[in-house]
Residue frames as a rotation matrix with the C-alpha (Angstrom) as fourth column:
MET 1
-0.079 0.255 0.964 -17.19
0.964 -0.228 0.139 -10.21
0.255 0.940 -0.228 -1.06
ALA 2
-0.942 -0.334 -0.016 -16.89
0.331 -0.923 -0.199 -6.43
0.052 -0.193 0.980 -1.26
THR 3
0.099 0.994 -0.039 -19.91
0.985 -0.092 0.144 -4.47
0.140 -0.053 -0.989 -0.08
SER 4
0.102 0.011 0.995 -20.80
0.241 -0.970 -0.014 -0.80
0.965 0.241 -0.102 0.00
SER 5
0.951 0.269 0.150 -21.08
-0.082 -0.249 0.965 -0.95
0.297 -0.930 -0.215 3.81
ASN 6
0.512 -0.845 -0.153 -17.48
0.804 0.408 0.432 -2.22
-0.303 -0.344 0.889 4.08
HIS 7
-0.223 -0.600 0.768 -16.29
0.827 -0.534 -0.177 0.60
0.516 0.595 0.616 1.86
GLN 8
0.496 0.482 0.722 -18.26
0.035 -0.842 0.538 3.13
0.867 -0.242 -0.435 3.89
ILE 9
0.946 -0.200 -0.256 -16.60
0.289 0.158 0.944 1.95
-0.149 -0.967 0.208 7.10
LEU 10
0.095 -0.981 0.168 -13.18
0.977 0.124 0.173 2.23
-0.191 0.148 0.970 5.51
ALA 11
-0.089 -0.091 0.992 -13.87
0.579 -0.815 -0.023 5.67
0.811 0.572 0.125 4.03
GLU 12
0.787 0.455 0.416 -15.16
-0.062 -0.613 0.788 7.04
0.613 -0.646 -0.454 7.34
THR 13
0.779 -0.553 -0.296 -12.23
0.533 0.335 0.777 5.55
-0.330 -0.763 0.556 9.27
PHE 14
-0.148 -0.926 0.346 -9.58
0.985 -0.109 0.130 6.93
-0.083 0.360 0.929 6.94
ASP 15
0.253 0.302 0.919 -11.35
0.350 -0.914 0.204 10.28
0.902 0.270 -0.337 6.77
ARG 16
0.993 0.110 0.033 -10.94
0.002 -0.299 0.954 10.47
0.115 -0.948 -0.297 10.56
TRP 17
0.426 -0.904 -0.034 -7.32
0.770 0.342 0.538 9.39
-0.475 -0.255 0.842 10.28
ALA 18
-0.067 -0.416 0.907 -6.69
0.823 -0.537 -0.186 12.12
0.564 0.734 0.378 7.71
ALA 19
0.622 0.394 0.677 -8.14
-0.007 -0.862 0.508 14.74
0.783 -0.320 -0.533 10.07
ALA 20
0.972 -0.235 0.005 -5.96
0.018 0.096 0.995 13.41
-0.234 -0.967 0.098 12.90
GLY 21
0.450 -0.848 -0.280 -2.77
-0.891 -0.448 -0.077 13.60
-0.060 0.285 -0.957 10.84
ARG 22
0.523 -0.219 0.824 -2.29
-0.176 0.918 0.355 9.84
-0.834 -0.331 0.442 10.67
ALA 23
0.945 -0.168 0.279 -1.17
0.318 0.291 -0.902 9.95
0.070 0.942 0.328 7.02
ALA 24
0.527 -0.792 0.308 1.81
-0.610 -0.605 -0.512 12.10
0.592 0.082 -0.802 7.95
GLU 25
0.276 -0.385 0.881 2.64
-0.818 0.388 0.425 9.64
-0.505 -0.838 -0.208 10.75
MET 26
0.796 0.079 0.600 2.50
0.158 0.930 -0.332 6.76
-0.584 0.359 0.728 8.27
GLU 27
0.836 -0.543 0.074 5.00
-0.085 -0.263 -0.961 8.53
0.541 0.798 -0.266 6.03
VAL 28
0.182 -0.782 0.596 7.41
-0.960 -0.272 -0.064 8.76
0.213 -0.560 -0.801 8.97
GLU 29
0.303 0.008 0.953 6.78
-0.581 0.794 0.178 5.15
-0.755 -0.608 0.246 10.01
HIS 30
0.565 0.107 0.818 6.90
0.359 0.861 -0.360 3.57
-0.743 0.497 0.448 6.55
GLY 31
0.833 -0.171 -0.526 8.94
-0.484 -0.687 -0.542 5.97
-0.269 0.706 -0.655 4.44
ASP 32
-0.176 -0.982 0.071 12.21
-0.830 0.187 0.526 4.05
-0.530 0.033 -0.847 4.68
VAL 33
-0.344 0.115 0.932 10.64
0.216 0.976 -0.041 0.76
-0.914 0.187 -0.360 3.58
ALA 34
0.749 0.661 0.036 8.75
0.229 -0.208 -0.951 2.52
-0.621 0.721 -0.307 0.77
ARG 35
0.549 -0.613 -0.569 11.99
-0.789 -0.604 -0.111 4.01
-0.275 0.510 -0.815 -0.53
GLN 36
-0.453 -0.708 0.541 13.74
-0.483 0.705 0.519 0.63
-0.750 -0.026 -0.661 -0.41
VAL 37
-0.030 0.533 0.845 10.99
0.500 0.740 -0.449 -1.02
-0.865 0.409 -0.289 -2.45
ILE 38
0.881 0.377 -0.287 10.59
-0.015 -0.584 -0.812 1.82
-0.473 0.719 -0.509 -4.94
ALA 39
0.143 -0.917 -0.373 14.35
-0.873 -0.294 0.389 1.77
-0.466 0.270 -0.842 -5.54
GLY 40
-0.663 -0.426 0.616 14.07
-0.218 0.897 0.385 -1.93
-0.716 0.121 -0.688 -6.36
MET 41
0.295 0.913 0.280 11.10
0.117 0.257 -0.959 -1.62
-0.948 0.316 -0.031 -8.71
GLY 42
-0.565 -0.611 0.554 13.15
0.620 0.128 0.774 -0.58
-0.544 0.781 0.307 -11.72
ILE 43
0.548 0.799 -0.245 10.90
0.462 -0.534 -0.708 2.34
-0.697 0.275 -0.662 -12.65
ARG 44
-0.424 -0.683 0.595 11.86
0.862 -0.102 0.497 3.77
-0.278 0.723 0.632 -16.03
ALA 45
-0.863 0.043 -0.503 11.49
-0.131 -0.981 0.142 7.12
-0.487 0.189 0.853 -17.72
GLY 46
-0.646 0.667 -0.372 7.91
-0.691 -0.303 0.657 7.70
0.325 0.681 0.656 -18.81
ASP 47
-0.826 0.349 -0.442 6.39
0.411 0.911 -0.048 4.82
0.385 -0.221 -0.896 -16.84
GLN 48
-0.066 0.881 0.468 2.75
-0.611 -0.407 0.679 5.09
0.789 -0.242 0.565 -15.81
ILE 49
-0.855 -0.353 -0.379 2.46
0.103 0.601 -0.792 3.96
0.508 -0.717 -0.478 -12.18
LEU 50
0.282 0.958 0.059 -0.57
-0.097 -0.033 0.995 3.01
0.955 -0.286 0.084 -10.07
ASP 51
-0.875 -0.451 0.176 -0.43
-0.199 0.003 -0.980 3.63
0.442 -0.892 -0.092 -6.30
LEU 52
-0.017 0.921 -0.389 -3.19
0.129 0.388 0.913 1.62
0.992 -0.034 -0.125 -4.65
GLY 53
0.655 0.287 -0.699 -4.13
0.724 0.029 0.690 3.04
0.218 -0.958 -0.188 -1.25
CYS 54
-0.031 -0.795 0.606 -2.21
0.594 -0.502 -0.628 6.29
0.804 0.341 0.488 -1.58
GLY 55
0.075 0.096 -0.993 -3.44
0.954 -0.296 0.043 8.08
-0.290 -0.950 -0.113 1.56
ASN 56
0.619 0.154 -0.770 -2.28
0.147 -0.986 -0.079 11.68
-0.771 -0.064 -0.633 1.41
GLY 57
0.996 -0.088 0.032 -0.22
0.026 -0.069 -0.997 10.93
0.090 0.994 -0.066 -1.69
TRP 58
0.474 -0.880 0.039 3.27
-0.698 -0.349 0.625 10.87
-0.536 -0.323 -0.780 -0.19
SER 59
-0.134 -0.527 0.839 4.10
0.141 0.828 0.543 7.52
-0.981 0.192 -0.037 -1.80
THR 60
0.684 0.437 0.584 2.50
0.644 0.014 -0.765 8.59
-0.343 0.899 -0.272 -5.09
ARG 61
0.918 -0.365 -0.155 4.84
-0.393 -0.888 -0.238 11.56
-0.051 0.279 -0.959 -5.21
LEU 62
0.060 -0.918 0.391 7.86
-0.526 0.304 0.795 9.36
-0.849 -0.253 -0.465 -4.46
LEU 63
0.117 0.062 0.991 6.86
0.579 0.807 -0.119 7.07
-0.807 0.588 0.059 -7.33
ALA 64
0.910 0.319 0.266 6.42
0.400 -0.495 -0.772 9.98
-0.114 0.808 -0.577 -9.75
LYS 65
0.716 -0.692 -0.094 9.88
-0.684 -0.722 0.103 11.28
-0.139 -0.009 -0.990 -8.89
ALA 66
0.487 -0.522 0.700 11.55
-0.029 0.792 0.610 7.88
-0.873 -0.317 0.371 -9.32
ALA 67
-0.356 -0.595 0.720 12.38
0.772 0.247 0.585 8.46
-0.527 0.764 0.372 -13.01
ALA 68
-0.829 -0.017 -0.560 12.22
-0.211 -0.917 0.339 11.27
-0.519 0.399 0.756 -15.53
GLY 69
-0.636 0.624 -0.454 8.77
-0.693 -0.203 0.692 11.68
0.339 0.755 0.561 -17.03
ALA 70
-0.819 0.387 -0.423 7.19
0.475 0.871 -0.124 9.01
0.321 -0.302 -0.897 -14.82
GLN 71
-0.452 0.765 0.458 3.54
-0.654 -0.634 0.414 9.63
0.607 -0.112 0.787 -13.98
ALA 72
-0.943 0.088 -0.320 1.77
0.274 0.750 -0.602 8.23
0.187 -0.655 -0.732 -10.91
THR 73
-0.188 0.952 0.241 -1.93
-0.443 -0.301 0.844 7.86
0.876 0.052 0.479 -10.13
GLY 74
-0.985 -0.152 0.078 -2.93
-0.126 0.344 -0.930 7.45
0.114 -0.927 -0.358 -6.49
ILE 75
-0.124 0.971 -0.203 -6.23
-0.174 0.180 0.968 5.78
0.977 0.155 0.146 -5.55
ASP 76
-0.990 -0.126 -0.060 -7.76
0.034 0.199 -0.979 5.83
0.136 -0.972 -0.193 -2.07
ILE 77
-0.308 0.932 -0.191 -11.20
0.807 0.363 0.465 5.05
0.503 -0.011 -0.864 -0.63
SER 78
0.010 0.257 -0.966 -11.08
0.878 -0.464 -0.115 8.14
-0.478 -0.847 -0.231 1.61
PRO 79
0.583 0.258 0.770 -12.22
0.654 -0.712 -0.256 11.49
0.482 0.653 -0.584 0.16
ALA 80
0.971 -0.234 -0.043 -10.42
-0.148 -0.738 0.659 13.30
-0.186 -0.633 -0.751 2.99
MET 81
0.217 -0.936 0.276 -7.14
0.378 0.342 0.860 11.56
-0.900 -0.082 0.428 2.20
ILE 82
0.013 -0.181 0.983 -7.47
1.000 -0.008 -0.014 12.50
0.010 0.984 0.181 -1.47
ALA 83
0.876 0.310 0.368 -8.27
0.306 -0.949 0.073 16.09
0.372 0.048 -0.927 -0.53
GLU 84
0.729 -0.675 -0.111 -5.12
-0.134 -0.301 0.944 16.15
-0.671 -0.674 -0.310 1.57
ALA 85
0.011 -0.715 0.699 -3.13
0.762 0.459 0.456 14.68
-0.647 0.528 0.550 -1.32
GLU 86
0.397 0.214 0.893 -4.38
0.817 -0.526 -0.237 17.46
0.419 0.823 -0.384 -3.58
ARG 87
1.000 -0.002 0.023 -3.46
-0.014 -0.866 0.500 20.05
0.019 -0.501 -0.866 -0.96
LEU 88
0.455 -0.886 0.092 0.09
-0.078 0.063 0.995 18.72
-0.887 -0.459 -0.040 -0.67
HIS 89
0.538 -0.189 0.822 0.57
0.775 0.495 -0.393 18.26
-0.332 0.848 0.412 -4.41
SER 90
-0.104 -0.622 -0.776 3.24
-0.106 -0.769 0.631 20.14
-0.989 0.148 0.014 -6.33
ASN 91
0.845 0.463 -0.268 2.77
-0.268 -0.067 -0.961 21.02
-0.463 0.884 0.068 -9.99
THR 92
0.038 -0.909 -0.416 6.41
-0.999 -0.051 0.020 20.03
-0.039 0.415 -0.909 -10.52
ILE 93
-0.755 -0.236 0.612 5.43
-0.333 0.942 -0.047 16.38
-0.566 -0.239 -0.789 -9.95
ARG 94
-0.534 0.556 -0.637 3.52
-0.670 0.181 0.720 14.27
0.515 0.811 0.276 -12.48
ALA 95
-0.946 0.261 -0.190 0.94
0.323 0.755 -0.570 12.85
-0.005 -0.601 -0.799 -10.08
ARG 96
-0.390 0.892 0.228 -2.83
-0.626 -0.439 0.644 12.73
0.675 0.108 0.730 -9.81
TYR 97
-0.984 0.097 0.146 -5.17
-0.075 0.518 -0.852 11.38
-0.159 -0.850 -0.503 -7.15
ALA 98
-0.372 0.908 -0.193 -8.68
-0.591 -0.071 0.804 9.93
0.716 0.413 0.563 -7.20
VAL 99
-0.321 0.412 0.853 -11.22
-0.807 0.353 -0.474 8.44
-0.496 -0.840 0.219 -4.81
GLY 100
0.110 0.397 -0.911 -11.98
-0.816 0.559 0.146 4.84
0.567 0.727 0.386 -5.65
ALA 101
0.617 0.155 0.772 -12.49
-0.597 0.731 0.330 1.27
-0.513 -0.664 0.543 -4.47
PHE 102
-0.424 -0.904 0.055 -9.76
-0.680 0.358 0.639 -1.24
-0.597 0.234 -0.767 -5.18
GLU 103
-0.453 0.282 0.845 -12.25
0.290 0.944 -0.160 -3.82
-0.843 0.173 -0.510 -6.44
LYS 104
0.427 0.590 0.686 -13.66
0.875 -0.078 -0.478 -1.56
-0.229 0.804 -0.549 -9.19
LEU 105
-0.376 -0.714 -0.591 -11.11
0.457 -0.697 0.552 0.87
-0.806 -0.063 0.588 -10.53
ASP 106
0.777 0.621 -0.104 -12.38
0.272 -0.480 -0.834 3.67
-0.568 0.620 -0.542 -12.77
LEU 107
-0.034 -0.890 -0.455 -9.35
-0.593 -0.349 0.726 3.27
-0.805 0.294 -0.515 -15.01
PRO 108
0.573 0.276 -0.772 -8.83
-0.818 0.256 -0.515 1.97
0.056 0.926 0.373 -18.56
ASP 109
0.934 -0.247 0.259 -7.45
0.228 0.969 0.098 -1.45
-0.275 -0.033 0.961 -19.40
ALA 110
0.379 -0.872 0.309 -3.68
0.925 0.349 -0.147 -1.85
0.021 0.342 0.940 -19.80
ARG 111
0.925 0.048 0.378 -2.84
0.068 -0.997 -0.041 1.65
0.375 0.064 -0.925 -18.54
PHE 112
0.721 -0.575 0.388 0.15
-0.674 -0.451 0.585 1.08
-0.161 -0.683 -0.713 -16.21
GLN 113
0.232 -0.752 -0.618 3.65
-0.330 0.537 -0.777 -0.36
0.915 0.383 -0.123 -16.46
ARG 114
-0.792 -0.546 -0.273 4.01
0.117 0.303 -0.946 -0.42
0.599 -0.781 -0.176 -12.67
GLY 115
0.457 0.875 0.156 1.71
-0.077 -0.136 0.988 -0.96
0.886 -0.464 0.005 -9.73
PHE 116
-0.731 -0.680 -0.064 2.53
0.084 0.004 -0.996 -0.30
0.678 -0.733 0.054 -6.08
SER 117
0.467 0.858 0.216 0.60
-0.166 -0.155 0.974 -0.71
0.869 -0.490 0.071 -2.84
LEU 118
-0.669 -0.739 -0.079 1.91
0.037 0.074 -0.997 -0.08
0.743 -0.669 -0.022 0.67
GLU 119
-0.952 0.240 -0.192 0.01
0.222 0.106 -0.969 -1.07
-0.212 -0.965 -0.154 3.80
ALA 120
-0.555 0.765 -0.327 -3.34
-0.783 -0.613 -0.104 -0.99
-0.280 0.199 0.939 2.00
LEU 121
-0.492 0.399 -0.774 -4.41
-0.583 0.510 0.633 -4.18
0.647 0.763 -0.018 0.22
TYR 122
-0.820 0.173 -0.546 -5.33
0.438 0.802 -0.405 -6.08
0.368 -0.571 -0.734 3.40
TYR 123
-0.751 0.609 -0.255 -8.01
-0.193 -0.572 -0.797 -3.45
-0.631 -0.549 0.548 4.09
SER 124
-0.633 0.525 -0.569 -9.89
-0.699 -0.072 0.711 -4.45
0.333 0.848 0.413 0.94
PRO 125
0.088 0.739 0.668 -13.11
-0.818 0.437 -0.375 -6.34
-0.569 -0.513 0.643 1.68
ASP 126
0.868 0.183 0.461 -12.22
0.099 0.847 -0.523 -8.57
-0.486 0.500 0.717 -1.29
PRO 127
0.093 -0.929 -0.359 -8.47
-0.516 -0.353 0.781 -8.58
-0.852 0.112 -0.512 -2.04
ALA 128
-0.374 -0.202 0.905 -8.91
0.507 0.773 0.382 -11.31
-0.776 0.602 -0.187 -4.65
ALA 129
0.586 0.653 0.479 -11.21
0.782 -0.301 -0.546 -9.04
-0.212 0.695 -0.687 -6.67
ALA 130
0.773 -0.372 -0.514 -8.77
-0.277 -0.927 0.253 -6.16
-0.571 -0.053 -0.819 -6.19
LEU 131
-0.264 -0.928 0.262 -5.94
-0.120 0.301 0.946 -8.24
-0.957 0.219 -0.191 -7.65
VAL 132
-0.076 0.333 0.940 -8.05
0.893 0.443 -0.085 -9.06
-0.444 0.833 -0.331 -10.71
GLU 133
0.896 0.441 -0.053 -8.74
0.391 -0.838 -0.381 -5.35
-0.212 0.321 -0.923 -11.19
VAL 134
0.370 -0.845 -0.386 -5.07
-0.433 -0.524 0.733 -4.45
-0.822 -0.105 -0.560 -10.88
LEU 135
-0.396 -0.492 0.776 -4.22
0.410 0.661 0.628 -7.11
-0.822 0.567 -0.060 -13.46
ARG 136
0.424 0.674 0.604 -6.79
0.859 -0.088 -0.505 -5.56
-0.288 0.733 -0.616 -15.81
VAL 137
0.986 0.043 -0.159 -5.29
0.011 -0.980 -0.200 -2.07
-0.165 0.195 -0.967 -15.66
MET 138
0.151 -0.988 0.008 -1.66
-0.228 -0.027 0.973 -3.27
-0.962 -0.149 -0.229 -16.00
LYS 139
0.401 -0.161 -0.902 0.07
-0.916 -0.037 -0.400 -3.48
0.031 0.986 -0.162 -19.36
PRO 140
0.968 -0.155 -0.195 1.31
0.130 0.983 -0.132 -6.92
0.212 0.103 0.972 -20.43
GLY 141
0.110 -0.985 -0.135 4.68
0.643 0.174 -0.745 -7.41
0.758 -0.005 0.653 -18.77
GLY 142
0.120 0.009 0.993 3.82
-0.468 -0.882 0.064 -4.81
0.876 -0.472 -0.102 -16.13
THR 143
-0.556 -0.431 -0.710 4.85
0.418 0.594 -0.687 -5.40
0.718 -0.679 -0.151 -12.52
PHE 144
0.492 0.721 0.488 2.88
-0.251 -0.420 0.872 -5.10
0.834 -0.552 -0.026 -9.28
ASP 145
-0.569 -0.738 -0.362 4.66
0.269 0.248 -0.930 -4.67
0.777 -0.627 0.057 -5.95
VAL 146
0.561 0.801 0.209 2.67
-0.106 -0.181 0.978 -5.01
0.821 -0.571 -0.017 -2.72
VAL 147
-0.635 -0.769 -0.067 4.18
0.059 0.038 -0.998 -4.25
0.770 -0.638 0.022 0.69
ILE 148
0.464 0.861 0.208 2.30
-0.288 -0.076 0.955 -5.21
0.838 -0.503 0.212 3.87
GLU 149
-0.632 -0.630 0.452 3.11
-0.607 0.040 -0.794 -5.44
0.482 -0.776 -0.408 7.56
TYR 150
-0.104 0.700 0.706 -0.15
-0.835 0.324 -0.444 -7.19
-0.540 -0.636 0.551 8.52
TYR 151
0.134 0.108 -0.985 0.30
-0.701 0.713 -0.017 -10.82
0.701 0.693 0.171 7.46
ALA 152
0.867 0.449 -0.216 0.01
-0.180 0.687 0.704 -14.14
0.464 -0.572 0.676 9.27
GLU 153
0.327 -0.817 -0.475 3.72
0.727 0.539 -0.426 -14.70
0.604 -0.206 0.770 9.86
ASN 154
-0.633 -0.475 0.611 4.07
0.001 -0.789 -0.614 -11.30
0.774 -0.388 0.500 11.54
GLU 155
-0.197 0.610 -0.767 2.47
0.810 0.542 0.223 -12.40
0.552 -0.578 -0.601 14.80
GLY 156
-0.710 -0.173 -0.682 2.88
0.620 -0.613 -0.490 -9.02
-0.333 -0.771 0.542 16.50
THR 157
-0.915 0.392 -0.098 0.26
-0.391 -0.798 0.459 -7.47
0.102 0.458 0.883 14.21
ALA 158
-0.743 0.627 -0.235 -2.53
0.516 0.760 0.395 -9.97
0.426 0.173 -0.888 14.96
PHE 159
-0.321 0.629 -0.708 -4.38
0.824 -0.183 -0.536 -7.58
-0.467 -0.755 -0.460 17.31
TRP 160
-0.970 -0.220 -0.106 -4.60
0.156 -0.892 0.424 -4.70
-0.188 0.394 0.900 14.83
PRO 161
-0.516 0.828 0.219 -8.25
0.230 -0.113 0.967 -5.14
0.825 0.549 -0.132 13.71
GLU 162
0.266 0.602 -0.753 -9.46
0.900 0.126 0.418 -5.21
0.347 -0.788 -0.509 17.32
GLN 163
-0.331 -0.507 -0.796 -7.27
0.784 -0.618 0.068 -2.25
-0.526 -0.602 0.601 18.26
THR 164
-0.976 -0.127 -0.178 -8.17
0.004 -0.823 0.568 -0.08
-0.219 0.553 0.804 15.27
ARG 165
-0.152 0.977 0.148 -11.74
0.098 0.163 -0.982 -1.38
-0.984 -0.134 -0.121 14.83
VAL 166
0.116 0.097 -0.988 -11.07
-0.945 -0.294 -0.140 -1.70
-0.304 0.951 0.058 11.13
PRO 167
0.790 0.191 0.583 -11.65
-0.078 0.974 -0.213 -5.06
-0.608 0.122 0.784 9.37
MET 168
0.030 -0.848 -0.530 -8.52
-0.968 -0.157 0.196 -6.52
-0.249 0.507 -0.825 7.77
ILE 169
0.908 0.173 -0.383 -7.68
-0.313 0.886 -0.342 -9.65
0.280 0.430 0.858 5.80
ARG 170
0.240 -0.841 0.485 -4.95
-0.844 0.066 0.532 -11.73
-0.480 -0.537 -0.694 7.49
TRP 171
0.971 0.019 -0.240 -3.35
-0.165 0.779 -0.605 -14.04
0.175 0.627 0.759 4.93
SER 172
0.445 -0.870 0.210 -0.06
0.239 0.342 0.909 -15.87
-0.863 -0.354 0.361 5.05
GLU 173
-0.306 -0.657 -0.689 2.68
-0.627 -0.405 0.665 -15.34
-0.716 0.636 -0.288 2.49
ALA 174
-0.917 -0.039 0.398 1.60
0.205 0.808 0.553 -18.56
-0.343 0.588 -0.732 0.76
GLN 175
0.015 0.996 0.090 -2.04
0.780 0.045 -0.624 -17.43
-0.625 0.079 -0.776 0.67
TRP 176
0.341 0.043 -0.939 -1.10
-0.286 -0.947 -0.147 -14.09
-0.896 0.319 -0.310 -0.86
GLN 177
-0.673 -0.664 -0.326 0.99
-0.528 0.123 0.840 -15.79
-0.518 0.737 -0.434 -3.51
ALA 178
-0.697 0.489 0.525 -1.83
0.592 0.805 0.036 -18.22
-0.405 0.336 -0.850 -4.29
GLU 179
0.348 0.882 -0.317 -4.29
0.524 -0.463 -0.715 -15.34
-0.778 0.083 -0.623 -4.73
PHE 180
-0.039 -0.454 -0.890 -1.89
-0.603 -0.700 0.383 -13.49
-0.797 0.551 -0.246 -7.04
GLU 181
-0.929 -0.356 0.100 -1.58
-0.165 0.641 0.749 -16.63
-0.331 0.679 -0.655 -9.15
ARG 182
-0.347 0.888 0.303 -5.34
0.767 0.455 -0.453 -17.19
-0.540 0.075 -0.838 -9.12
ALA 183
0.386 0.472 -0.793 -5.86
0.018 -0.863 -0.505 -13.63
-0.923 0.180 -0.341 -10.38
GLY 184
0.937 -0.019 0.348 -3.55
0.345 0.197 -0.918 -14.36
-0.051 0.980 0.192 -13.31
PHE 185
0.634 -0.774 -0.009 -0.18
-0.772 -0.633 0.066 -12.94
-0.057 -0.035 -0.998 -12.24
VAL 186
0.845 -0.460 -0.272 3.04
0.352 0.862 -0.366 -14.84
0.402 0.214 0.890 -12.91
GLU 187
-0.051 -0.993 0.110 6.68
0.380 -0.121 -0.917 -14.80
0.923 -0.005 0.384 -11.76
LEU 188
0.861 0.452 0.235 5.70
-0.067 -0.357 0.932 -14.43
0.505 -0.817 -0.277 -8.10
ALA 189
-0.258 -0.922 -0.291 8.45
0.446 0.153 -0.882 -13.52
0.857 -0.357 0.372 -5.66
ALA 190
0.840 0.518 0.164 8.35
0.068 -0.399 0.915 -12.71
0.539 -0.757 -0.370 -1.96
ARG 191
-0.285 -0.918 -0.276 10.86
0.584 0.062 -0.810 -11.35
0.760 -0.392 0.518 0.52
ARG 192
0.563 0.383 -0.732 11.00
0.821 -0.359 0.443 -9.47
-0.093 -0.851 -0.517 3.81
VAL 193
-0.046 -0.535 0.844 12.00
0.375 -0.792 -0.482 -5.82
0.926 0.294 0.237 4.06
VAL 194
0.298 0.047 -0.953 13.16
0.953 -0.072 0.294 -4.37
-0.055 -0.996 -0.066 7.38
ASP 195
0.972 0.082 0.218 13.34
0.089 -0.996 -0.023 -0.64
0.215 0.042 -0.976 8.11
SER 196
0.267 -0.963 -0.026 17.02
0.621 0.192 -0.760 0.24
0.737 0.187 0.649 7.72
ARG 197
0.078 -0.201 0.976 16.80
-0.466 -0.873 -0.143 2.87
0.881 -0.444 -0.162 10.47
GLY 198
-0.743 -0.379 -0.552 16.60
0.211 0.650 -0.730 0.15
0.635 -0.659 -0.403 13.08
LEU 199
-0.009 0.781 -0.625 14.50
0.903 0.274 0.330 0.05
0.429 -0.561 -0.708 16.25
GLY 200
0.193 0.005 0.981 15.73
-0.204 -0.978 0.045 3.30
0.960 -0.208 -0.188 17.72
GLU 201
-0.844 -0.533 0.052 16.25
-0.108 0.075 -0.991 3.86
0.525 -0.843 -0.121 21.42
PRO 202
-0.337 0.761 -0.555 13.68
0.820 0.526 0.224 2.51
0.462 -0.380 -0.801 23.94
GLU 203
-0.416 0.143 -0.898 13.64
0.691 -0.592 -0.414 5.78
-0.591 -0.793 0.148 25.88
ARG 204
-0.814 0.105 -0.572 12.61
-0.366 -0.857 0.364 7.68
-0.452 0.505 0.735 22.73
PHE 205
-0.846 0.530 0.058 9.83
0.443 0.638 0.630 5.24
0.297 0.559 -0.775 21.78
LYS 206
-0.714 0.700 0.033 6.34
-0.653 -0.647 -0.395 6.74
-0.255 -0.303 0.918 21.55
PRO 207
-0.639 0.529 0.559 3.37
0.375 0.848 -0.373 4.32
-0.672 -0.028 -0.740 21.79
SER 208
-0.698 0.489 -0.524 0.86
-0.715 -0.525 0.462 4.40
-0.049 0.697 0.715 18.95
LEU 209
0.295 0.952 0.084 -2.32
-0.931 0.306 -0.199 2.61
-0.215 -0.019 0.976 17.94
CYS 210
0.827 0.033 -0.561 -0.54
-0.318 0.850 -0.419 -0.28
0.463 0.525 0.714 16.22
TYR 211
-0.087 -0.896 -0.435 2.61
0.357 0.379 -0.854 -0.21
0.930 -0.229 0.287 18.34
PRO 212
0.728 0.545 0.416 1.33
-0.134 -0.482 0.866 0.28
0.673 -0.686 -0.278 21.92
SER 213
0.856 -0.486 0.176 4.51
-0.126 0.135 0.983 -1.01
-0.502 -0.863 0.055 23.58
TRP 214
0.095 -0.923 -0.373 8.23
-0.943 -0.204 0.265 -1.24
-0.320 0.326 -0.890 22.91
GLN 215
-0.494 -0.274 0.825 7.97
-0.175 0.961 0.215 -5.03
-0.852 -0.038 -0.523 22.80
THR 216
0.505 0.742 0.441 5.26
0.388 0.261 -0.884 -4.89
-0.771 0.618 -0.156 20.14
TRP 217
0.792 -0.264 -0.551 7.29
-0.552 -0.696 -0.459 -2.43
-0.263 0.668 -0.696 18.10
SER 218
-0.230 -0.964 0.135 10.38
-0.834 0.267 0.483 -4.62
-0.501 -0.002 -0.865 18.42
ASP 219
-0.272 0.196 0.942 8.54
0.162 0.974 -0.156 -7.83
-0.949 0.110 -0.297 17.42
VAL 220
0.748 0.643 0.162 6.80
0.292 -0.100 -0.951 -6.26
-0.596 0.759 -0.263 14.41
HIS 221
0.600 -0.601 -0.528 9.93
-0.754 -0.645 -0.122 -4.47
-0.268 0.471 -0.840 13.24
SER 222
-0.369 -0.821 0.436 12.03
-0.624 0.567 0.538 -7.62
-0.689 -0.074 -0.721 13.47
ALA 223
0.068 0.486 0.871 9.52
0.393 0.790 -0.471 -9.65
-0.917 0.375 -0.138 11.42
GLY 224
-0.854 -0.465 -0.232 9.70
0.030 -0.491 0.871 -7.05
-0.519 0.737 0.434 8.64
PHE 225
0.066 0.831 -0.552 7.30
-0.745 -0.327 -0.582 -6.11
-0.664 0.450 0.597 5.88
LEU 226
-0.067 0.009 0.998 6.22
0.490 0.872 0.025 -8.72
-0.869 0.490 -0.062 3.35
TRP 227
-0.207 -0.089 -0.974 7.13
-0.708 -0.674 0.212 -7.56
-0.675 0.734 0.077 -0.17
LEU 228
0.103 0.356 0.929 5.24
0.432 0.825 -0.364 -9.41
-0.896 0.439 -0.069 -2.90
HIS 229
-0.420 -0.315 -0.851 6.29
-0.626 -0.579 0.523 -8.93
-0.658 0.752 0.046 -6.53
ALA 230
-0.007 0.480 0.877 4.31
0.469 0.776 -0.421 -10.18
-0.883 0.408 -0.230 -9.53
VAL 231
-0.838 -0.329 -0.435 4.14
-0.258 -0.463 0.848 -9.74
-0.480 0.823 0.303 -13.30
LYS 232
0.363 0.928 -0.087 1.24
-0.456 0.096 -0.885 -9.56
-0.813 0.361 0.457 -15.74
PRO 233
-0.012 -0.396 0.918 1.78
0.564 0.756 0.334 -12.13
-0.826 0.522 0.214 -18.51
ARG 234
-0.621 -0.275 -0.734 2.80
-0.412 -0.681 0.605 -10.76
-0.666 0.678 0.309 -21.90
């Protein structure tokens, strides 16, 4: 169950990551996969889009630029990340950003045609409650696309909570689909998405918090991201 202490830990952690430039690193690491998924979402002119766990807003801005007149709203638990999103924002892009918890969104019912979340939902202290909230703010027939690298079948990510000292929910693909269905979503689909840029060259590999060795990077990359797609009933 979500608690204020869990949210405080997350906010403080991601505030530190914002100060250290981690959001920019995430854009480099995950940008290719994000673009693949956004291209497959079928965003239409004028769509209202929710970006859950937006960090510094790079994915929110990609979503807003996906179709003419589309508008994207990025939500993140970290005030520092949202401040960075505001700093990087361009008035030529229809995007806004707000601090908030996934399990209690300060947003009206049936607001969005599209929902998107990249590498964020497993940080929620209560992902099941977050899914119910997303369903609430989606329009009937709206779609929600979740992309995660930390899931049970991707064995190379199992050490991440210990390494980062951030609590994470480790569900299998089947568990995620069951929770989507329990929340009320329908037409569940799941697939793997692999970064089209490939592994790169071993001699140019730079260790990081989640990829401390070439072997880890290779294993995680090969497993791919889990892309979950779901629809709110009409």
